N, C-alpha and C positions, 0 to 999 in steps of 0.2 A: 385382384388385390387380395392378400392373405391378411385377414383381419378377424377370423372367426375362432374362438376357442384358444385354449392354452397352447395346443400343438401349433396352430397357425401363428400364434405370437412368438413362440419359440423359433420357428422358421424364419420369421421377420428379423429376430435378433440375430440369428446366424447369417442371414443375407447381409446385415449391416456390418458384422465382423469381417465377412469375405470382401464386401465392397470397399471398406476402408483399407484393408490390407492391399488389395489389388491397386487401389488408387495411389497408395503410398509408393508402391513399386513403380508405378507409371510415372509419378511426379519426379521420382529420383532419376529415372532414366532420361526424362525429357529436359530436366534443368541442367544448365551448363555448370561446370564445376565451380563451387564456390559462391554461385549467384544467389542462393538462399541461406547462406551461412550467416548467422548472427551470433553475437555474444550475450550470454544469459547473465543472470544476476551474480552468478559465482565466477563469471569470466570465462566459462567454458564455451567452446564453439558448438552451436546447436543449429540444426537445419529447420527452416520454416516449412519444410515439406509436409509436416503433420497437419498444417492448417488446410491446404488444398484437399488433402486426402480425407480428413474427417468431414470437410464440407461436402465433398462429392459423395462419400460413402453414406453419410447420414441423410442427405437430400434424396438419394435414390431409394434407400431403404425405407425412409419415412413415406415416400410416394408409394412404394410397393405395399405398405402396410396400411395405407389410407382406405376408408370404407367406400369411397367412390372416386371417379376421375376428377371431380371438382377439389376435393380435398387434397388429392395427390398433386394438382397443378398448384394449389396454394403453397404446399410444402417445397416444391421445386422453385417457385418464385421467391419464397422467403429465403430458403437456405442458399440458392444459387445467387440471388441478388446481394444478400448480406455478405456472403463469402467473397463475392467478386469485388465489392468495394472495400472490404477488409483487407483483401490481398493487395489492392492498389495501395492503401494506407501503409501496409507492411513494407512495400517496396519503396514507394516515394516518401514515406515518413521517415526513412532512414537518413535522408539528406540533413546535413548540419543545419540549414535554416528552418527545417520542419522539425527536428528533434526538440527544439528550444520551447516549443509550445505544447503545454501539457493540460490535460483535463477539458472537460466540456466548456467550462467558463472561459478557459484560455483560448480555445479555438473560436468562440463566438467573439471574444475581444479582438483577436486578430481580424476576424471578418469585419467588425466595425471599423477597424483601421485600414481597411481596403485590402487585406491580404486573404486569399483563398488558399487555405491550408489543405493538405491531404485529409486532415481530421474533419474539416468541414464537408468535403466530398463524401467521406464515409458516413457522417451524420445524415446528410441529405439522402445519400443512396440507401441507407438502412431504412430511412423513414418512407421513402418510395416503395422499397420492397415490402414493407410492412403494410402499407396502404393497398398495394396491389394484391397481396395474399389475403388481407381482410376482405377486399371486394369480391374475391373469389368465394370465400366462406360465406359471404352475405347471399350469394345466389345458389348455395348448396341446396339441393331439392330436399335433403333429409333434415334440414335445419328449421326450426320455427322461428320466424322473423316478426319483429314488431310490425303492427298493422299500419301505423301512420308514417309518412315520410320522415317527420322529424325524429321519430324514434329510430327508424332505419339508419338515418344518417348519424345518429349518435352511436348506435351499436356498431356502425362501420368505423368510426374514429376510436371508439374504445378498443376495438379489435387490433386496429393498426397501432394504437398506443401500446397494448400489451405485447405485440411481436417486436416492435422496435425497442421497447423498454427492457424486455428480457434479453435482447441481443446486447444492448449496452451493459446490462448488469453482469451477464457472464463474461463479457470482455473486461470489466473492472476486476474481476477475480483472477484474471490470468497473469498473475505476478509471480508465481512459483510453479515448478513442474508439477503437473498432475492436478492442480487445484481447480481450474475451470472445469476440466474433464470429470472429476469427482463430484463437483457441484451439480453439473449437467446429469450425471448418472443418478444422483439422489433425487432430483426433481423428476426425471423420466420414469423412474421405477414405479411410483404409485400412478402415474398417468397411463400405464400400460393395461390397466383394468378397464372392462366395459366395452361398449361398442365403439368408442372412439380411440381405443388404446393402441391401434396398430402404428401409427406414426411414432409414438413414443417408444415402442419396442424397436423400431428401426434406428432411432437415435441412440438408444442404450447400446444396441449392437455395435454401431460404429464407434462409440466411445470405448467400449471393451477392446475392440480391435486396435485402437491407437494408444490406449493408456499405458501399456508396458514401455513403449518407446518414449513417451512423454515423461513418465516417472524416471526413467534411466537417463534423461537429458540427451537422448539421441535426436529427438525432434521437439519442436515446440509448437502450440496451436497458432500463436500470434493473433491478430486481429481477424484474419481470415477464418480460422477455425472457431474461435470463441464467438464472433458474431454470428456465424452460421448456425452453430449449436444453439445459441440463445434465440435466434429468430425461429428456429424449427420447434423449439420448446414453447415459444410463444404461440406458434400455430396450434400445438397440441393443447395448450391451455385455452386458447380462444375458441377452438372448435367444439370444446365440451361445456362451455359456459354461456349462459344468457347475459343480457346487458348488466344486471346486478353483479354477477359473478366477474365479469370483465372489469366492471368499475372497481370492485374490491382489489382485484389482482394489479390493476394499474395503480391504485393508491399505495399498495405495498411496495411496488417497484419504484414509484416516485419517491417515497420515503427513504428507501434504501439508497437510491442514487443521490438524493440530497445529502444524505449522511456521509457518503463517500467523499463529497467535497470538503468536509470538515475532520473526518476520522479515517485513519488508516485501517482498512480491513486487515492488513497484515499484522499490525500490532494487536488488533482485537483478537485475532485468531491466536497469536502467540501468547496472550495472556489468559486464554480460556481453556481450562482443562477439558478434555474430550475433543474439542475442535482442534487444539494444538496437535493431539496424537493422530486424529483422522487426517489432518493436513499432511503430516509427515509420513503417513503409513505407505510403505512401498517405495518411497523415494530414495534415490541414490544418496549414499552418505558422502560427506565431503572428502 
C-alpha cells in the first residue's frame, strides 16, 4: 500500500484518476445502448456511467492507499457495498411506482405501509456496508480500541453511523452537475494528511478523474457514485477518529441530514455568495 510521504500520496491520487477513467471506459463498453441514460435537471440526456466508474475507481485507489490490509478491506466493503445498492436504486428507482417516493421519511412511510422500495433496499444496504466496514476498522491492529466491551460496541456503532451518514449526505448533494464531486473533493483534501491519509488521496484522485465529465453533463454520479464516495469518506474519517471524534462527526451528519428534510440545500447554495460561485464553477452553461 502506498501511504507514506507526499510522493506516495501523489501516486495514490494518480492511481485514482487512472482507475476512474479506465472504469468509465469499461462501463461505457459493457452497458447496452441507452440502458444508463437518464434525463437531468435541465432535460439533457446524461449517462449514469459516472457512478459505477467513480465507485470502482475510488474504492480501488482508497484500498491501495490504505495503511494496512484491514483498512483496505474496509474501504472495499464500504465503497463496493454502498455503490452496489446505489446502482440498484438508480436502475430500479427509475420505475414510475418508485419515483413517487421521495426522501428518507418517504421511504420509511412506504415501508410502514408494506411497500419495500428501492430506496429502502439502499438504506439497509448502505447501513450493512457501513457496519461491515466499521467492524473491519475495529480489528485494525494499528488502532487503539476501548478496553471494555460496551465501549467497543459503541465505537463500532459510531463508526458505522459515520460511514452510512456520510454516504447519505453526499447523496443528498447530488442534485446538480459536479456538486457532490466537489463536496467530496473538499472533504477529502484535508484528510490526505498524516498516517491515515492514503485512502482520502485515492478518493480525491478518482473524483478528479470523473469531475470534467460530470461538470460537462456527459455523465452523472447518481446514487451509485454519490453513496460510494460518501461511504469511502466516512471510512477515511472513522479511521482517524476515536469514539469522541466519531460521535462529533455523527452529530454533525445527523444535524445536516435532519436539516435537509426541511430546507433545500440547492436554495441555500443559490442564496449564499461564495457557495453559489463555487457550485457553478466549471459547470456547462445552459
